[in-house]
C-alpha positions, 0 to 999 in steps of 0.5 A: 512551508518548511517541510518537503515530501523528499525522496518519495517517488510515486510508484507505477502499476506493475506489468501484465503478470502471468503464471510462472514457468516450471522447469523440472522432470522430478514428478514429486517436486512438480506436484509440490510446485503445482500445489503451491501455484494453486495456493497462489491462484496461478496457472504455471507453464510446465517444461521438463527442460529448457522451453523450445519456443524462442523467447519463452524463457525470457518472457516468463514473469518467474522461473522455477528450476528444479535441481534435477533440471539445472544442468539442462538450463545452463547457457540460457539467457541470464535474466532476473526472477530465476529460482532454483528449487529442491528438497535436499537440505545438505547438497553442497553443489547447489550453489554452484548450480545456482550460479551456472543458471543465474538463479537469484535464490536457492529454495529448499522445500518445505521450509520456503513454501510460504515465501515461494507462494508469495512470489508466485502470487506476485508474479501472477498479479503482475506486481511492479512497484508497490503503491505509495501508501499514505496514512492520515491520523489526527493529533487530537479528536476532531482534527479533520484527519478523515476528511483529509484522507478522503480528499487525498484519495479523491484527488489521487483518483482524479489524477488517474492513479489507481487508488484505494482508501482504507478505513483503519479506524473502527470507531470512526463511523465508516469512511464510506459515509463521508463518501456518500457510499454507506449503502453501496454494495461490496465488502467491508472489514468484517468480511476480511476479519478472519483472513489468515493467509495471503489476500489477492490484490485483484480479488480485494479490489474487485470485491470493494465498493467503487466510489468516485473513481476509487475503491473503498474498504470501510467498516460495516455497521456491525458492532464488536468486529475486531480485525486481527493484526494478521488480517490487517497486514494481509489486506494492506499488503494486497492493496499496496501490490496493486500499485498507484496510491493507497490512503489509510485513515488511522486512529490516534490509539495505536494497538497491534492492528493499527501498528501493522498498518502503520508499518506499511506506510511510506508517509504518515501525515499528522493533522494538528489544529493550531491550539496548544492543547492540540499540539500537546496531544499530538506530541503523544501521538507522534511519539507512538507513531514515530517509532514505527513509520520513518517519515512522519509529517505535520499538516497544520490546521487553523484557526490558530491561537495567539502567536501560533502558525503552521511553522510553529506547530511543526517546530513544536512537534519537531516534524517536517511541515507539509503545509497549512490545511485550508478551510473549505467553507463549502465542505459541509454544503457540498457533502450534503449534496453528495459531493465527497471531501475534495470533490470540487477540483477548484476548491481549496482542499482539492488544490491542497491535495493535488499539490501534495500528489504532485510533490510526492510524484517528484524526486525533489519533493515539495520545495522547502519554504513553499505552501501547497495551497497555491493556484494550480 
């Protein structure tokens, strides 16, 4: 295999989280910060000065220090995630006070309210490193991209990773069908179509159907539901904040909503059958997607036309090769029996996906010139 999954380390799930610490004696500022905490779904711990209990300052996931309390916080242990918050836009002394308490940011309300709500919510959710997010799309119709997306998600969940599979293709028929969960209870995309603000990661996860050890966001059975770009951005961001692995099944046509999803990918996988017409079609997809995602790779799929192989497909597209997607002869029979793609851990497709995650979780990536299809 010519390509590699280089420099893509698998993130770990964040810590326990909790509400922020607020340090201020300014009643009006406190009211504003309490309102922002409520908007973020966080319950803060309020102090008028430095906390009395030893270690309390250090343990808080986020500390919001009011301008009025900065002098009282001098000399406390230097730590990350301290924000100095106030309202005076023209105070020349604010930067000196920020340096004295080791604040990472100086925020002026109301200008910074939206950004601050996100930071508070992240702290409350215990956000650590975001999920490794992999998008799968076909170079042409019928390439098997949805099958690979399902198999990758199943393999990630089997390995113990916190996993979410997101259906980004409204015309794909619903990815929950491939998993045998079309009748399962839980939220679908129409439930999030009107999302305007931030979506909580925990609330998103809890609302979705759990199938084969992973959470699935699929389309409903209703026609005509359109997901605005802002809703797509909010939902994908919430999924990523949970850590682990997020797999997104994407269409070949890139509209504004799909572009929002692609922009949040760490790795894009383009599934391309080994045919001249398929490669020509894939070049157009790669041209559109490659302007949005930095790391786009090829998964070639046989059977191949005369004189073609997986290396040729990747070279023709000018993209790194992940490997040759194996043909799983038992796939359709397994699905008829309720087993999802990649559900048999000893099957060729499952081994391919397991090798992908193993390589993605190393700093070196998949060694160049090696295939993923070997024996585990």
